[in-house]
C-alpha positions as CSV (number, residue, x, y, z in Angstrom):
1,M,16.6,45.3,-34.0
2,N,13.1,45.3,-32.3
3,Y,12.6,42.2,-30.9
4,L,8.9,43.1,-29.1
5,M,6.2,43.9,-31.9
6,E,6.1,48.1,-31.9
7,Q,3.6,49.2,-29.0
8,P,3.7,52.6,-27.6
9,R,5.6,52.6,-24.3
10,A,3.6,52.8,-21.1
11,A,4.2,55.7,-18.8
12,T,5.3,53.2,-16.1
13,E,7.7,51.0,-18.2
14,K,10.9,51.3,-17.4
15,P,14.1,51.7,-20.0
16,A,15.7,48.8,-18.3
17,E,12.9,46.7,-18.6
18,A,12.5,47.3,-22.1
19,A,16.4,46.3,-22.7
20,I,15.6,43.1,-21.0
21,A,12.9,42.2,-23.1
22,G,15.1,42.9,-26.3
23,S,18.0,40.5,-25.1
24,I,15.2,37.6,-24.9
25,P,16.8,36.4,-28.3
26,A,20.0,36.7,-27.1
27,I,18.9,34.5,-23.8
28,I,17.2,31.8,-26.1
29,R,20.6,31.3,-27.9
30,R,22.7,31.0,-25.1
31,I,20.3,28.3,-23.8
32,E,19.9,26.5,-26.9
33,E,23.9,26.4,-27.2
34,A,23.9,25.1,-23.6
35,I,21.2,22.4,-24.3
36,D,22.7,21.3,-27.5
37,T,26.3,21.0,-26.1
38,E,24.4,19.0,-22.7
39,T,22.3,16.6,-25.0
40,A,25.4,16.1,-27.4
41,A,27.9,15.0,-24.3
42,I,25.4,12.9,-22.6
43,R,25.3,11.0,-25.5
44,T,29.0,10.6,-26.5
45,D,31.1,11.7,-23.1
46,A,30.9,9.2,-20.2
47,N,33.0,12.0,-18.4
48,F,30.6,15.0,-18.9
49,D,29.7,17.4,-15.9
50,L,26.2,16.8,-16.0
51,K,25.6,18.8,-12.5
52,A,27.7,21.9,-13.7
53,S,25.7,21.8,-17.0
54,N,22.4,21.6,-15.1
55,A,23.6,24.5,-13.2
56,R,24.3,26.7,-16.0
57,K,20.6,25.7,-17.7
58,S,19.2,26.5,-14.6
59,R,20.8,30.0,-14.6
60,Y,19.9,30.6,-18.1
61,L,16.2,29.8,-17.6
62,Y,16.2,31.8,-14.9
63,E,17.5,34.8,-16.7
64,L,14.6,34.0,-19.4
65,N,12.0,33.7,-16.9
66,R,13.3,37.0,-15.8
67,A,13.4,38.6,-18.7
68,T,9.7,37.4,-19.8
69,R,8.2,38.4,-16.7
70,G,5.0,40.6,-17.1
71,L,5.3,40.5,-21.1
72,S,2.1,39.4,-22.5
73,A,1.9,36.8,-25.4
74,E,0.7,39.3,-27.9
75,H,3.6,41.9,-27.7
76,I,6.4,38.8,-28.4
77,N,7.3,39.2,-32.2
78,P,7.2,36.0,-34.5
79,E,11.0,35.7,-34.3
80,T,11.2,35.6,-30.6
81,R,8.1,33.2,-30.3
82,A,9.7,31.1,-32.8
83,G,13.0,31.0,-30.8
84,L,10.9,30.0,-27.7
85,Q,9.1,27.0,-29.9
86,R,12.5,25.9,-31.2
87,L,14.0,25.9,-27.4
88,R,11.1,24.1,-26.1
89,G,11.8,21.4,-28.8
90,K,15.6,21.0,-27.8
91,L,14.3,21.0,-24.2
92,E,11.9,18.1,-25.4
93,T,14.9,16.4,-27.0
94,N,17.5,17.1,-23.7
95,E,14.9,15.6,-21.6
96,R,14.8,12.1,-23.7
97,A,18.8,12.1,-23.4
98,I,18.8,12.6,-20.1
99,L,16.0,10.1,-19.0
100,A,17.9,7.7,-21.5
101,H,21.3,8.4,-19.5
102,L,19.4,7.8,-16.0
103,N,17.9,4.3,-17.3
104,A,21.4,3.1,-18.6
105,V,23.3,4.3,-15.0
106,Q,20.1,2.2,-13.0
107,E,20.6,-0.6,-15.1
108,V,24.4,-0.5,-14.4
109,A,23.6,0.1,-10.9
110,L,21.3,-3.2,-11.3
111,M,23.7,-5.0,-12.9
112,V,26.5,-4.2,-10.2
113,Q,24.0,-5.3,-7.5
114,N,23.2,-8.4,-9.0
115,A,26.6,-9.1,-9.2
116,I,27.9,-8.8,-5.5
117,Q,24.4,-10.6,-4.1
118,H,25.7,-13.7,-6.8
119,A,29.1,-13.2,-5.3
120,E,28.0,-13.5,-1.8
121,N,25.6,-16.3,-2.5
122,D,28.1,-18.4,-4.5
123,G,28.7,-20.9,-1.4
124,T,32.3,-19.3,-0.5
125,Y,31.6,-17.7,2.7
126,S,28.7,-20.4,3.4
127,A,27.9,-20.8,7.4
128,T,28.8,-24.4,7.0
129,Q,32.6,-23.3,6.1
130,F,33.0,-21.8,9.6
131,G,31.9,-24.9,11.6
132,R,28.2,-23.6,12.0
133,G,25.0,-25.3,10.4
């Protein structure tokens, strides 16, 4: 299946570059799968390894960047364009899930900090207990 619109190949275009351009839909599918997995896990699995997932996403996005380097928008076929739009939407959903997760972590950290401060200020260890004051 030709993922780029039929264009005569320039004399300088290398066959390897054409092969990479043809792999764009496969790269998009891998990224989508990684993002879908991460988004679902952030919402349901407290032990999910976010660091490893982020590294995987970064690697796939790097592959996509390399595969699309030098391609102009008019050379991308509608199927690939639709895949990129779908990917953009999934990345936005993923971003919202990550931000919600980070906000929840921040709230829990604040609650723990407040509990520690409350425990320290409850008078149990006041200066008068130790003969000062």
